[in-house]
N, C-alpha and C positions, 0 to 999 in steps of 0.2 A: 348287126344284120348278117349273121353268119350263114343264113339260108337264103340270102338274096338271089333271085333268079331260079330258085328251086320250087318244086311243087310237092305237096303231101296229101295223100288220101287219108282221111280219118273216119273210121266207122264209129257210130255212137257219139257223133260230134255234138249232138244237141244238148247233152246234159253231162254233169259230173266230170270225171277225169277226161273224157273225150272233148268236152267243151273247153276245159282248161288247156288241153293240148292244142286245140285250134287257136286259142288266144296267145299262147306262148310262141307257137310256130309263126303265126302272123306277125307278132311283135318283133320276131327275129328275121323277118323278110320273106318268108315262104308264102306262096299262093296256096291257100287251103281249099281242098275239095272235100266238103263235108257231107257225110252220109248219115241219115237218120230216118226214122219212121214217123216223126212228128213234124208236120209242116210248120207249125208256129215256132218251134225251136230253131228250125233252119232259117226262117225269116228273120228272127231276132238276131241270130248269129251273123247272118250276112249283113244286116244293118250295122252290126258292131265292128266286124273285121273285114268285110268284103269277101272276095273269093267266090267260089261256085258251090252250089248245093244240089244234092240228089236225094229225092224222097224215095225210100226203099224199105221194105220189110225184109230183113235179113233171114227171117225164118223160111223164106221161099228161095230155094237154091237157084232156080232159073232167074228170078228177079235180081238176086245177088250178082250173078254173072253179067246180067244186062247192065246193072249199075256200074260194075267195074269197067265194062266196055265203054260206057258213057263217060266215065271219069278219064279214060285215056291213059297214056303212058306218063306216069309221074315218077319223081325221084325217090319218094319215100312212101311207106304205108305204116299207119298206126292202127292196130286192131284194138279198139276200146269198147265196142258194143258188148254188152253183157247183161244177163238177167239172173235172178235167183228165185226159186220157188222153195219156200221153207217147208220141208217135209222130213219127218223122221224116217229111219230105216224101215220101221214096221208100217209106216203110212205112205211110203212112196207110191206115186201113181204113174201110169204110163204117160199121161198128159204132161205131168211135171217133168218127167225125164226127157220127153221129146222137145219140150219148150226150151229147157236149159241147155241140153246138148246141141240142139239145132242152132241156137244163137251163139253160145259161148265157144263151141268147138267146130262144128261143121261149117258155119259161115266164115269163121276165121281161116279155116283151111282153104275154102274156096277163094277168098279174097287174096290170100297169099299165092295161091296157084295162078290166078289171073294176073296179079301184079307181076309175078316172076316171068310168066310167058311174055308179057309186054316188054319187060326189061331185057330179056334175052333177045327178043326180036329187034330191040333197039341197040344191041351191042353189049348189054350187060351193065353192071354197076347198080348202085342204089342200096337201100337199106330198109329193113322191116323191124318194127318193135311190136310184139304181142303183149297185151296186158293180162297177166295171170293173177295169182293171189297166194298169200301165205296159207290159204285154205287148201291148196294143193300139197302142202308140206306138213300140216298139222290137222288133226281131226276135230272139227267143230260140230256141235250138236245141230241137227236139222240141215246140214249142208252136204248131204250125201252126193246128190247129182252135181251140185256146184263144184264140190271138191274134185269129183271125177273129171269134170269138164276142164278145170284149170290145170290139174295134173297132166291131163292128156295134151293140153296146149303147151305145157312145159316140154314134154317129150317130143312133140311135133316140132317145136322150135329148134331142137338139136338136130333133128333129121333135115329140116329145111336148111339149116346152116351148113350141114355136111354136103347136101346135094347142090345147093346154089352157090356155095363158095367159089367153085371154079369159074362161075360166071361173074364174079366180082360183087355178088349180092350178099351183104351181111344180114344176119337174122339173129335178133336177141329178144329177150323178154324181160319185163319187170314184174316182180311179185309184191304188190303193195300189201301193207297191213290194212287194218280197218281205215278207210279213207272217208272223210266227212262228206259223203254224197247222199242223195235221197235213198239209194239202195241200201246203204249202210245204216241209215237212220231207221229203216224198217226192221232190219235184222238186229240192231244193237241199241234200241231205244230204252230198254229196261235197265236201270242202274244195277240191279242184281246180276245181270248178264255182262254188262260192260265193265263194271268195276274190277272183277278178277282179271279181265283182259288188260286193262290199263296198267295194272301193277306189274305185268309181265314185260312191259316195254321199258328198257333202260332210260329212254328219253322221256318217259312218263306222260306220253300223249299219243293220240292217233295222228294220222297224216292229213295234210291239206291237199286238195286236188292239184294246186299249182306246184307243190313239191314233187308229186309224181310226174307231172308234165315236164318239169325241168330235168328230171332224171332221164326221161325219154328223149328229150332234145339232146342231152349229152350223148346218148347212145347213137343217135342219128348223125351226129356231127363228125367232122373230120378228126376231131380230137380222139375219137374212138375207132379210128380206121383199122386197128388191129384187133378189135373186139368183135367176136361172133360166137354164137352158140351158147351164150351166157344167159342165165336166169338171175337177174339182179334183184335181191330183196330191197325194197324201199319200205322199211319196217321199223325204224327206230330202234333196231337191235333185237327185235322179238325173237328171231330165229337163232341168234347168237348165244342165248342163255337158256 
């Protein structure tokens, strides 16, 4: 129960890695404030782990700020909300760009800003983990905007760590490999596409959502109190070879 008495805001908490984070953090004693745009996901999560839930479309900047105000001052923030629109370089659309960048990057920067403002007003301290992707480090077909959004969040994580460190706020990121979520299933369902990726992983498998969530919990914990500004690959060795 290493997070007993602590609270954590988790965006994209209804599904995938975000839901796994909610489950792991609640199991370790934290009160979870879950943000999602799908009411049924929030209802089922609250029935499972308790905590609070806030229905919000993070594509709307004003609504995102209002949701963070409603969440209040918490100890931790996990930015898990993310989407992908599979478009090639030649087929990229403005709508796809705005959707991906709006959720994956702009919303994350807003939640980080609002979380940090609340923490500074409360005297400092706390920690943030942003979820990025190995797609920000390697070029994958049809992932142009997704890769740009995740690489942008990697860079922003380092700036956040630099500026918020004096306030005692640590900021890190995890860059998972393909993780077995609904989003990944849509992008990697074809064996012809997934098989060449699988063999590039020394552990010879993709990640489970709980494994990513456990790495995030480690970065939030006091065991990592000297770790900030890091982008940690959770990738089964993909980026090492």
